[in-house]
C-alpha positions in Angstrom: 122.2 37.5 97.4 126.0 36.4 98.9 128.3 39.6 99.6 131.3 40.4 98.0 134.3 39.3 100.3 137.2 41.8 100.5 141.0 41.6 100.7 141.4 40.5 104.2 145.1 40.3 104.9 144.5 38.6 108.3 141.9 35.8 107.6 142.8 33.0 105.3 142.0 29.8 107.3 140.2 27.3 105.0 143.0 26.1 102.7 145.7 25.8 105.3 143.0 23.5 107.6 141.9 21.4 105.0 138.8 20.6 106.9 135.7 21.5 105.4 131.9 21.2 107.0 130.4 20.5 103.7 127.5 17.7 102.9 125.7 18.1 106.1 123.3 15.3 107.0 119.5 16.3 107.2 116.5 14.1 107.8 114.2 15.3 105.5 114.1 18.8 103.7 111.8 21.2 105.2 107.9 20.8 104.8 106.0 23.8 103.7 105.0 26.5 106.0 102.9 25.0 109.4 101.5 28.8 110.1 101.3 28.6 114.1 102.6 25.1 114.7 105.0 25.3 117.5 108.1 23.7 118.1 109.3 22.7 121.5 112.8 22.7 122.6 114.9 22.2 125.7 117.3 24.3 127.4 119.1 23.1 129.9 119.7 26.2 132.3 117.5 29.0 133.5 117.2 31.9 131.0 117.3 35.6 133.1 119.0 38.1 130.7 117.7 38.5 126.5 120.2 41.1 126.3 123.0 39.6 124.2 125.6 42.0 125.2 125.0 41.4 128.8 123.4 37.5 128.7 126.1 35.2 131.0 125.9 31.7 129.3 125.0 29.4 126.1 121.8 28.8 127.2 120.5 32.6 126.3 122.3 32.2 123.0 120.3 30.0 122.0 117.5 32.3 122.5 118.8 35.5 121.5 120.3 33.8 118.3 116.9 34.1 116.5 115.7 37.7 117.9 118.9 39.6 117.1 121.1 40.2 113.7 124.5 40.8 112.8 126.5 42.3 110.7 127.7 39.3 108.7 127.9 35.5 109.3 130.4 32.8 108.8 129.1 30.3 106.3 128.3 27.1 107.6 130.6 25.2 105.2 133.4 27.4 105.5 136.1 28.3 108.2 137.2 31.3 106.1 134.0 32.5 104.4 131.7 35.2 105.4 128.2 35.8 103.8 126.1 39.2 104.1 123.5 39.7 107.1 122.7 43.3 107.8 125.5 44.2 106.0 125.3 43.3 102.0 128.5 44.2 101.4 131.7 45.5 102.8 135.3 46.5 102.4 138.3 46.3 104.1 141.3 48.9 103.4 144.9 47.7 102.2 146.6 48.7 105.3 143.8 46.8 107.4 142.9 49.8 109.6 139.8 50.7 107.9 136.4 48.2 107.6 133.4 49.7 106.0 130.3 48.0 105.5 127.2 49.0 103.1 124.1 47.8 105.3 120.8 46.5 104.0 117.9 48.6 102.9 114.2 47.9 104.4 115.1 46.2 107.9 113.0 46.9 110.5 112.9 46.3 114.3 110.2 43.8 115.8 108.3 47.2 116.9 108.5 48.6 113.2 111.2 51.2 113.3 113.8 51.3 110.7 117.1 49.7 111.3 120.1 52.5 110.0 123.6 53.0 110.6 123.2 54.7 113.4 122.1 51.6 115.3 125.3 49.8 114.5 127.5 52.9 116.1 125.1 53.0 119.0 125.9 49.1 119.7 129.4 49.6 120.1 129.2 52.5 122.3 126.7 50.7 124.6 129.1 47.5 125.0 131.6 49.6 126.0 129.6 51.4 128.8 131.5 50.4 132.4 128.2 49.3 134.0 127.6 46.7 131.8 131.1 45.0 131.9 130.7 43.7 128.2 133.8 41.3 127.4 132.7 43.1 123.8 134.7 46.4 125.3 138.1 44.6 125.4 137.4 42.5 122.2 137.0 46.0 120.5 139.3 47.7 122.5 141.4 48.4 118.7 138.2 50.0 117.1 139.2 54.0 117.9 136.1 55.2 115.5 132.8 54.7 114.1 131.5 56.5 111.5 127.8 56.9 110.3 128.6 58.0 106.5 124.5 57.7 106.2 121.6 55.8 106.8 123.3 52.5 105.1 126.9 52.9 105.6 129.4 52.5 108.5 133.3 53.0 109.0 135.0 51.4 111.7 138.7 53.0 111.8 141.2 51.0 113.7 144.2 52.0 115.7 146.1 49.1 114.7 145.3 46.2 112.2 143.4 43.4 114.0 142.0 40.1 112.6 140.4 39.8 115.7 137.8 43.2 115.2 136.7 42.1 111.9 135.9 38.3 113.4 134.2 40.0 116.7 132.3 42.7 114.4 130.5 40.6 111.9 129.5 37.6 113.6 127.0 36.7 116.7 129.3 38.1 119.3 128.3 41.7 118.2 124.9 41.8 117.5 123.2 45.0 116.5 120.6 46.5 119.3 117.8 49.3 118.8 119.4 52.9 119.6 115.6 54.3 119.5 115.0 51.7 122.7 118.4 52.1 124.4 120.1 55.2 123.8 118.8 56.8 126.8 118.2 54.0 129.3 119.5 53.6 132.8 120.1 50.2 134.4 116.2 49.8 135.2 115.4 49.9 131.3 118.3 47.6 130.4 117.3 45.4 132.6 113.8 45.3 131.2 115.0 45.2 127.7 117.0 41.9 128.5 113.2 40.7 129.7 111.6 41.9 126.7 113.5 42.5 123.6 113.3 43.9 120.6 115.6 42.6 117.9 115.6 42.4 114.0 116.1 38.6 113.7 113.6 35.9 111.7 111.8 35.5 115.4 110.3 38.0 117.9 109.9 38.0 121.1 106.5 37.2 123.1 106.3 35.9 126.6 108.3 34.3 129.6 105.6 32.1 131.5 107.5 31.7 134.7 104.9 29.3 135.6 106.0 26.8 133.1 109.5 28.0 132.9 108.7 28.8 129.3 109.7 31.5 126.5 107.9 31.8 123.5 109.3 33.4 120.2 106.7 34.1 117.4 108.0 34.3 113.8 108.6 38.1 112.4 106.6 38.1 109.7 108.3 41.1 108.1 111.8 39.7 108.4 114.1 40.6 105.5 115.5 37.0 104.9 114.3 33.8 104.3 110.4 33.0 106.1 111.2 30.2 108.5 108.6 28.0 107.7 107.9 27.2 111.8 105.6 30.0 113.3 106.6 29.7 117.2 109.7 28.3 119.2 108.8 27.0 123.1 111.8 27.1 124.9 111.1 24.7 128.0 114.0 25.1 130.7 114.7 21.5 132.4 117.3 21.8 134.2 116.9 18.0 135.4 118.6 15.6 132.9 116.2 12.7 133.7 113.2 15.2 133.9 114.0 16.2 130.3 114.3 12.7 129.0 111.1 11.7 130.8 109.0 14.8 129.1 110.8 14.1 125.6 109.6 10.4 125.9 105.9 11.6 126.8 106.2 14.2 123.5 106.0 17.1 125.9 109.3 18.3 124.1 110.6 18.3 120.3 114.4 19.1 120.3 116.0 17.7 123.1 119.8 18.9 123.8 122.7 17.7 126.0 121.6 14.1 126.2 124.3 12.2 128.2 126.2 9.7 126.4 123.9 7.0 128.9 120.5 8.2 127.5 121.4 8.7 123.8 122.3 5.1 123.7 119.0 4.7 126.0 117.2 5.9 123.0 119.2 4.0 120.3 117.6 1.0 119.6 119.5 -0.2 117.1 122.5 -1.8 118.7 124.9 -2.1 115.9 125.6 1.6 116.3 128.2 1.3 118.9 130.1 4.1 120.3 133.2 2.6 118.2 131.1 2.8 114.9 129.9 6.6 115.9 133.4 7.6 116.8 134.5 6.3 113.5 131.3 7.9 111.6 132.1 11.2 113.4 135.7 11.3 112.0 134.7 10.4 108.3 131.7 12.6 108.4 133.2 16.0 109.4 132.3 16.0 112.6 128.2 15.0 112.0 126.3 12.3 112.8 122.6 11.9 112.3 120.4 8.9 112.3 116.7 10.2 111.1 113.4 8.6 113.1 113.1 5.3 112.1 116.6 4.6 111.0 118.2 3.5 114.9 114.8 4.0 116.6 111.7 5.6 117.1 113.7 9.4 117.7 115.8 11.0 115.2 119.5 10.9 117.1 122.4 13.4 116.5 126.3 13.7 117.6 128.4 16.8 116.6 131.4 17.9 117.0 131.5 21.3 119.0 133.6 24.4 119.9 132.6 24.2 123.4 135.4 23.1 125.8 134.9 22.1 129.3 137.8 22.5 131.7 138.7 23.0 135.5 140.3 26.7 136.6 142.8 26.2 139.0 142.7 29.6 141.5 146.6 29.9 141.5 146.5 33.0 144.0 145.4 30.5 146.8 147.7 27.9 148.3 148.2 25.0 147.5 147.1 25.6 143.8 150.1 28.5 143.6 152.1 25.3 143.2 152.7 24.2 139.7 153.4 20.6 141.0 150.3 20.6 142.6 148.5 21.6 139.3 150.4 19.7 137.2 149.6 16.5 139.4 146.0 17.1 139.2 146.2 16.8 135.5 147.9 12.8 136.0 144.3 12.5 137.7 141.8 12.6 135.1 140.7 9.9 132.5 140.2 11.6 129.8 138.9 8.6 127.8 135.5 8.6 129.3 133.4 9.5 131.8 129.8 8.4 133.0 128.6 4.9 134.0 130.1 3.5 130.9 133.0 5.3 129.8 133.7 3.3 127.1 130.2 5.3 125.3 131.9 8.8 125.7 132.1 10.6 122.4 134.0 13.8 123.4 137.6 14.4 122.2 140.1 14.8 124.5 142.0 18.3 124.4 144.5 20.1 125.8 144.1 23.8 125.0 141.6 26.2 124.0 142.0 26.5 120.6 139.2 24.6 118.8 140.8 21.2 117.6 140.1 21.5 114.0 141.3 24.9 114.0 145.2 26.0 112.5 146.3 27.4 116.1 145.4 23.9 118.3 148.9 22.2 118.8 148.6 18.6 118.6 152.2 17.9 119.3 151.0 18.6 123.4 149.9 14.8 124.5 147.4 14.5 127.0 148.6 13.2 130.2 147.3 9.7 131.0 145.5 8.9 134.0 148.5 7.8 136.3 147.5 8.3 140.3 151.4 6.8 141.2 152.9 9.2 139.0 150.7 12.1 140.3 151.7 11.0 144.2 155.5 11.2 143.5 155.0 14.3 141.7 153.6 15.8 144.6 155.7 14.0 147.3 158.7 16.0 145.5 156.5 19.2 146.7 156.7 18.1 150.0 153.4 16.2 150.4 153.4 12.9 152.3 151.0 11.3 154.5 152.3 11.9 158.0 150.2 10.5 160.2 149.2 7.4 157.9 145.4 8.9 157.3 145.8 8.0 153.8 145.6 11.6 153.2 148.5 13.8 152.0 149.9 16.6 154.5 152.5 19.5 154.8 153.0 21.5 157.8 149.6 19.8 159.4 147.8 20.8 156.7 145.8 18.2 154.3 145.9 18.3 150.4 142.3 19.2 149.8 141.1 20.8 146.5 137.4 22.2 146.7 136.1 22.4 142.9 132.9 24.5 142.2 130.5 24.1 139.4 127.0 24.5 138.4 124.5 22.1 140.1 122.5 21.6 137.0 126.2 20.8 135.5 126.9 16.8 134.7 129.5 16.5 137.4 130.4 12.8 135.9 134.2 14.1 135.4 134.6 15.5 138.6 133.5 12.0 140.3 135.8 10.4 137.9 138.7 13.1 139.4 137.9 12.7 142.9 138.0 9.1 143.1 141.6 9.1 141.4 142.6 12.0 143.7 141.3 9.8 146.9 143.8 6.9 145.6 146.8 9.7 145.3 146.0 11.2 148.8 144.5 13.9 147.7 141.1 15.1 149.1 138.5 16.5 146.4 135.7 18.0 147.6 132.7 19.1 145.2 130.6 22.1 145.5 127.5 22.3 143.0 125.9 25.4 143.5 123.0 27.2 141.9 123.8 29.7 139.1 123.6 33.1 141.2 126.0 31.6 143.8 127.7 29.9 140.9 128.1 33.1 139.2 129.0 35.2 142.4 131.9 33.1 143.5 133.5 33.0 139.9 133.3 36.8 139.6 135.0 37.2 142.9 137.8 34.4 142.3 136.2 32.7 145.6 137.2 29.2 144.2 139.9 26.6 144.7 138.7 24.8 141.1 135.8 26.2 138.8 134.4 23.7 136.4 133.1 25.3 133.2 133.0 25.9 129.4 133.8 28.0 126.9 132.3 28.2 123.3 135.4 29.1 121.3 135.7 30.8 118.0 137.2 29.2 114.8 140.4 30.8 116.4 140.2 32.1 119.9 142.0 35.4 121.0 144.3 34.1 124.1 144.1 38.2 125.4 140.9 37.9 127.4 141.6 34.4 128.3 145.1 34.4 129.6 146.4 37.8 129.8 147.6 39.1 133.2 145.2 42.4 132.8 141.8 40.0 132.8 142.4 38.4 135.9 140.1 40.7 137.9 137.3 41.5 135.3 138.1 39.3 132.5 137.9 35.5 131.9 141.7 34.8 133.3 139.7 33.2 136.1 143.0 31.2 137.1 145.1 34.5 137.6 147.5 32.9 135.0 150.7 35.7 134.2 153.2 33.5 132.4 152.6 34.8 128.9 152.0 38.3 128.6 154.8 39.3 126.2 153.9 36.2 124.1 150.1 37.0 124.1 150.5 40.6 123.0 152.8 39.3 119.9 150.0 36.8 118.7 147.6 39.6 119.0 149.7 42.3 116.9 150.7 39.6 114.6 148.4 39.9 110.9 150.1 37.1 109.1 148.1 34.4 109.9 150.9 31.3 109.6 153.1 33.5 111.9 150.2 34.1 114.2 149.0 30.4 114.5 152.7 29.3 115.3 153.1 31.9 118.4 149.5 30.5 119.4 150.5 27.2 119.3 153.4 28.2 121.2 151.2 29.5 124.0 149.3 26.3 123.9 152.4 24.6 124.8 153.4 27.1 127.6 149.6 26.3 129.2 150.1 22.9 129.3 153.7 23.3 131.0 152.3 25.6 133.6 148.6 23.7 134.2 146.6 26.7 135.5 143.9 25.0 133.7 143.0 21.5 133.2 141.3 21.1 130.1 139.1 17.9 129.5 137.4 17.3 126.3 136.0 19.1 123.4 132.1 18.1 123.2 130.5 16.5 121.1 126.7 17.4 121.3 124.7 14.6 121.7 120.5 15.3 120.5 117.4 13.9 119.9 114.2 14.6 118.0 111.0 13.6 117.7 109.5 12.1 114.0 106.8 15.3 113.6 110.5 17.7 113.0 111.5 17.4 109.6 115.0 19.2 108.2 116.9 18.8 111.0 120.9 19.4 110.4 123.8 20.3 111.9 126.4 23.1 111.5 129.0 22.7 113.9 130.0 26.3 113.7 127.2 27.6 114.7 127.2 28.9 118.4 124.2 26.4 119.2 125.1 23.8 116.6 121.7 24.1 114.3 119.2 26.8 113.1 115.8 26.4 113.5 114.8 28.6 110.4 115.9 25.2 109.0 113.3 23.0 110.4 109.2 21.9 109.3 107.0 19.4 110.2 108.1 16.0 108.7 105.1 14.9 106.2 106.9 11.9 104.7 108.9 8.8 106.1 112.4 8.7 106.7 114.6 6.6 104.8 116.7 4.4 107.1 120.3 4.2 107.3 122.5 1.5 108.2 126.1 0.9 110.0 128.6 0.0 107.7 
């Protein structure tokens, strides 16, 4: 049943954006119940923590999305419409200070215990525990109280109207956790919960096989919502791209995510589908391109726009990156037109900020800087960097201009290799340091880096406080230490009127671009492939992973072919 949507003065995106994610492509309709049949899905990173409050990366979220529920879900075909999940109905007071949720009855945790409003209130208390260091604690800072009205109703009271609090409370950022399992849990019990989680979602955790690096989920036969057709999901961790592709071709993986452009076009047998035609299809198809098995080759292939943005954060606390001129020069050394062995195949969209490019707060008047090593060198020489000893490298006061970029070892480093090469022509030494996950995370958290290459999965409207306010420079996501826009950020966060808030966020976008604490690269177009045995594969660009395995089935009919225009 579709829940009633209450009047919310700070939400109103769809009419102003003029972008509707409707008509999502699908290969075939899902087949019927396939019992114990397993679908094998690749993960590009190891998953060490399945507690959604503490899990640190997108690979974990791909698993936990099927284990846990949240209060509401954003509709897949609109930016400002929500549908009921654990909450069936909700209400926002006229002054925006009271949020009341009527919860679904009959929901049970995977261990059989009933879900109640006490679990919702407990999850808020849990995310505020200092030892968890959960970013939710800051995001929900305006929540003063969470009152349990009865077993099936809960009321949040806010210190001030906050568009951001509502968005966080109802989406996947605030998954509800079991009070009966975790209320008295110390660090060891919380860690154990991260290894063997209990949720209310459509699948339940079965095991993590360390030897094969695979996670198995099994359908929750008592799920409150629609019953998935697929009985089991096996997530296989394949960090090496070449090994993952080989495993897929052998049939050991059914769904391969995060293909490189080169691998994607390698699987595409119909050469009429060029990168230019696919880019055109992405624009005309609301960010979705799909070829079912048999249409472009043996395998199903898809591309879709995502809210994932890659960037290099410069550590503005340490020389030489504390100089704006150096950071701005580095921005002229990135060729955003494409990366990889054949840059013309790149399907990502260049961006200059961390608001979603199809959202209302993105500033399209801020242009991407073109690749211009000569301009970069001129800007650096203006700041006193010259090749004084004739060795080809710029120096000042006896120190070579060197920048070391730290990144996860399993990440695609084509962007960084291009930047390194262009920097060399401008006399800037760029060193690349690919680190295993644990060491990378430690360097990131300790702010021990020159440049940090990573990506954010953005909300439709991103709260700038956690990424750009100076108070987030130590423990938050302000990795660069940027501290030049606190007043503007605070004004935007306190502004309930959407049009006024979006105008402020566009001003912030321009200011960040002028200072260049972060070198934004591109919004990712995710490339995936799947075996002919799968049916019902379709894409939802507004979902965290971009797809929903609950819609899939096993193909029992040949797909229809498609032809390029």
